[in-house]
N, C-alpha and C positions, 0 to 999 in steps of 0.2 A: 702665427701662434705664439703664443709668450713662453720663454724658455721657463721651464719649471725646474726647484731646489725642492730637497726634502728639509723638512721643518719641524719642530716638535715645540710643545708650548705645557706653560701649566696656568692656572688661578690660584693665585696667591690667596692666602689666608684673608686677606684686608679687604680680597675683593679684583686686586687690578690684574691683568691679564698679560702674561707675558709670551713671545713669541719668538724662539732661537734658530738659526739654522742648524741641522741634523748632519754632525760629524761621525759619531758613532754610538753604543749603547751606553757607555758610561757616561756619558750628557745625562742621559734619561734615569739614569740609576741614582743619580746623585738627587736629584728633583725625586724621586720617589721616598729617598731617603728621609729627607727634608721635613720638619715637622712644621714648615711656612708653605708648602705647597697644599693646595685644597684638591686640586685634581689636577693630572699630568696627562697628557696626552701626545702622540706621535710614534713615529714619524709619520709625515703627511705630505702629498705633495702642494706644494703655494707657488705663485707667480712672483710675488713679494711679501715683503713684510706685512704689509695693511691685509693681503687677501690671507697671510699666514693666522692675521691677529682674528680675523672674523669667522675664520675655521677653528680657533681655538677656542672664543667665545660660543659658538653652537657645538662647538663638541664637549665642553665642557660644564656648558648648560643643561645641556639634554640628559646626561650621565652623571648620576649621583657616585659613581665608582671613584677609588682614589689613583686608579690607573685605568689608560684605555689603550 
């Protein structure tokens, strides 16, 4: 079984996806306040950055809300 860490991510207004390790609520708060983040998701569990990016893509494409 793979070790998992908590991650969070966002879809940039340009459409690019970002996945980052989650260390605390301030990470997400700053992204939520940014005019450049179209959608912010997390924290969630993922095994690595690639896995986290897949989850960010799924969660930000399925939901239209700014924060999930």
